C-alpha positions as semicolon CSV with decimal commas, in nm:
position;residue;x (nm);y (nm);z (nm)
1;M;2,086;1,394;4,124
2;P;2,516;1,217;4,146
3;R;2,823;1,404;4,162
4;I;3,003;1,465;3,883
5;Q;3,356;1,286;3,983
6;D;3,638;1,555;3,909
7;A;3,902;1,353;3,625
8;K;4,182;1,400;3,814
9;T;4,047;1,260;4,136
10;A;3,889;0,975;3,949
11;L;4,226;0,896;3,778
12;D;4,419;0,935;4,139
13;R;4,200;0,658;4,281
14;C;4,191;0,376;4,020
15;F;4,543;0,475;3,820
16;L;4,677;0,161;4,040
17;D;4,398;-0,103;3,948
18;L;4,404;0,044;3,596
19;R;4,772;0,007;3,544
20;G;4,771;-0,331;3,663
21;K;4,488;-0,456;3,471
22;I;4,697;-0,331;3,155
23;I;4,978;-0,521;3,202
24;E;4,773;-0,823;3,301
25;I;4,593;-0,763;2,934
26;A;4,944;-0,722;2,754
27;A;5,060;-1,008;2,911
28;H;4,750;-1,235;2,826
29;L;4,799;-1,145;2,449
30;D;5,176;-1,210;2,466
31;R;5,075;-1,575;2,571
32;I;4,832;-1,612;2,292
33;E;5,058;-1,410;2,032
34;G;5,365;-1,654;2,158
35;G;5,128;-1,963;2,089
36;R;5,141;-2,224;1,798
37;N;4,921;-2,129;1,539
38;A;4,898;-1,760;1,660
39;D;4,825;-1,618;1,298
40;D;4,482;-1,873;1,270
41;I;4,418;-1,760;1,624
42;Y;4,373;-1,375;1,499
43;I;4,273;-1,451;1,119
44;G;3,985;-1,717;1,238
45;D;3,853;-1,708;1,592
46;R;3,616;-1,489;1,659
47;R;3,686;-1,399;2,028
48;M;4,014;-1,202;1,929
49;H;3,802;-0,944;1,683
50;Q;3,635;-0,875;2,000
51;V;3,939;-0,848;2,222
52;G;4,046;-0,629;1,891
53;R;3,726;-0,400;1,876
54;A;3,731;-0,395;2,252
55;I;4,111;-0,222;2,263
56;F;4,004;-0,027;1,938
57;L;3,711;0,150;2,154
58;L;3,929;0,237;2,445
59;D;4,186;0,325;2,264
60;S;3,911;0,635;2,061
61;D;3,750;0,940;2,140
62;Y;3,410;0,741;2,244
63;L;3,243;0,796;2,572
64;N;3,079;0,495;2,727
65;K;3,380;0,326;2,664
66;A;3,259;0,053;2,916
67;E;2,890;0,029;2,755
68;R;3,071;-0,004;2,390
69;C;3,333;-0,300;2,502
70;Q;3,071;-0,470;2,697
71;M;2,850;-0,469;2,340
72;A;3,196;-0,544;2,149
73;F;3,154;-0,921;2,334
74;S;2,796;-0,977;2,273
75;L;2,628;-1,225;2,104
76;P;2,495;-1,040;1,771
77;Y;2,126;-1,001;1,822
78;K;1,901;-1,104;1,567
79;R;1,550;-1,001;1,544
80;K;1,243;-1,204;1,498
81;P;1,130;-1,193;1,197
82;I;0,732;-1,041;1,295
83;T;0,466;-1,281;1,140
84;K;0,206;-1,063;0,977
85;P;-0,161;-1,239;1,055
86;S;-0,332;-1,364;0,777
87;I;-0,711;-1,357;0,641
88;V;-0,896;-1,628;0,853
89;R;-1,258;-1,549;0,690
90;L;-1,410;-1,295;0,483
91;W;-1,749;-1,176;0,465
92;T;-1,864;-0,961;0,187
93;E;-2,258;-0,829;0,169
94;F;-2,222;-0,794;-0,234
95;E;-2,200;-1,204;-0,171
96;Q;-2,524;-1,200;0,020
97;W;-2,705;-1,032;-0,269
98;V;-2,973;-1,285;-0,423
99;D;-3,054;-1,154;-0,748
100;H;-2,708;-1,099;-0,865
101;S;-2,849;-0,775;-1,064
102;W;-2,587;-0,557;-0,926
103;D;-2,283;-0,369;-1,123
104;P;-1,931;-0,509;-0,950
105;L;-1,767;-0,221;-1,150
106;D;-2,071;0,038;-0,960
107;E;-2,167;-0,069;-0,663
108;F;-2,042;-0,046;-0,259
109;S;-2,023;-0,349;-0,029
110;N;-1,981;-0,375;0,377
111;V;-1,653;-0,628;0,474
112;V;-1,592;-0,828;0,766
113;V;-1,249;-0,978;0,799
114;D;-1,124;-1,199;1,100
115;L;-0,740;-1,217;1,127
116;S;-0,507;-1,508;1,240
117;D;-0,407;-1,270;1,519
118;G;-0,821;-1,333;1,678
119;T;-0,887;-0,936;1,526
120;R;-1,204;-0,885;1,334
121;W;-1,228;-0,569;1,112
122;V;-1,525;-0,401;0,908
123;A;-1,504;-0,174;0,630
124;T;-1,683;-0,056;0,370
125;F;-1,579;-0,087;-0,022
126;F;-1,699;0,181;-0,278
127;T;-1,592;0,089;-0,659
128;Y;-1,438;0,419;-0,823
129;A;-1,713;0,445;-1,070
130;N;-2,004;0,445;-0,733
131;I;-1,871;0,733;-0,606
132;A;-1,985;0,948;-0,931
133;T;-2,334;0,741;-0,939
134;L;-2,374;0,828;-0,554
135;R;-2,261;1,191;-0,631
136;K;-2,568;1,221;-0,885
137;K;-2,823;1,040;-0,660
138;L;-2,742;1,279;-0,392
139;K;-2,711;1,587;-0,601
140;A;-3,107;1,444;-0,721
141;D;-3,239;1,413;-0,412
142;G;-3,081;1,688;-0,253
143;E;-2,899;1,531;0,053
144;H;-2,565;1,678;0,106
145;L;-2,590;2,006;-0,034
146;S;-2,749;1,849;-0,345
147;G;-2,413;1,611;-0,360
148;K;-2,170;1,883;-0,265
149;Y;-1,957;1,635;-0,043
150;F;-1,995;1,320;0,023
151;C;-1,820;1,115;0,339
152;A;-1,818;0,798;0,483
153;T;-1,618;0,598;0,796
154;D;-1,386;0,329;0,717
155;M;-1,411;0,404;0,313
156;I;-1,198;0,201;0,101
157;L;-1,161;0,251;-0,268
158;I;-1,187;-0,018;-0,519
159;D;-1,187;-0,094;-0,926
160;E;-1,419;-0,344;-0,896
161;L;-1,624;-0,590;-0,601
162;S;-1,534;-0,905;-0,676
163;R;-1,382;-1,163;-0,388
164;E;-1,061;-1,216;-0,556
165;S;-1,060;-0,820;-0,587
166;V;-1,133;-0,733;-0,223
167;T;-0,908;-1,068;-0,085
168;Q;-0,593;-0,898;-0,311
169;V;-0,713;-0,569;-0,116
170;I;-0,672;-0,693;0,234
171;E;-0,380;-0,916;0,168
172;D;-0,188;-0,589;0,010
173;M;-0,291;-0,382;0,340
174;I;-0,193;-0,629;0,564
175;R;0,163;-0,642;0,408
176;T;0,211;-0,270;0,426
177;D;0,030;-0,232;0,768
178;D;-0,256;-0,034;0,653
179;L;-0,515;-0,198;0,732
180;K;-0,566;-0,109;1,135
181;T;-0,539;0,163;1,026
182;F;-0,861;0,228;0,748
183;F;-1,018;-0,076;0,885
184;E;-1,268;0,008;1,252
185;E;-1,198;-0,305;1,449
186;V;-1,497;-0,535;1,641
187;S;-1,516;-0,768;1,905
188;P;-1,478;-1,110;1,731
189;D;-1,729;-1,209;1,983
190;C;-2,013;-1,062;1,830
191;E;-2,271;-1,223;1,606
192;D;-2,187;-1,194;1,193
193;I;-2,294;-0,906;1,071
194;D;-2,578;-0,883;0,886
195;Y;-2,640;-0,565;0,709
196;E;-2,967;-0,462;0,565
197;R;-2,934;-0,290;0,299
198;T;-3,074;-0,263;-0,071
199;H;-2,836;-0,224;-0,323
200;L;-2,872;0,099;-0,570
């Protein structure tokens, strides 16, 4: 661990160099202020604002003055906007059912979504009404302690099962960065998922 130098020792070693550089800075400022249109330079030139900020930092109680002065002369950092992925392909199980006799307000369905970043995600969408229907079915069948509890992985609740509603939910979850939390990622190289399930 490097030793911390005594302040007086540091001053003894650098005083002459420090004095010379301060006088040099003062001489530079005298030349600028004595030139023509000096007021315009002080008002409109960004570099003079940087110099003024650095001088203020030197006379402040801040630590790490060298780092702060360097930042004063650095160009403003422009953060690149984060581009969120978009939906490339959406597969829904309920659109594969042939008879179309199911109730879009009372059903559950698997959903697979491919995003523009090359990833693939899966989840199961349950309508709110379907939770009550499932509870009655479990109670009648005696499963899950006769409907005392219900659990499902990657479970998303939705008001109705329609392509439009599912798309809106996914787009909102992409916007809020929730999709990768509540969906499960699968390999984009795997074949399209083909669930063989008879809807309720």
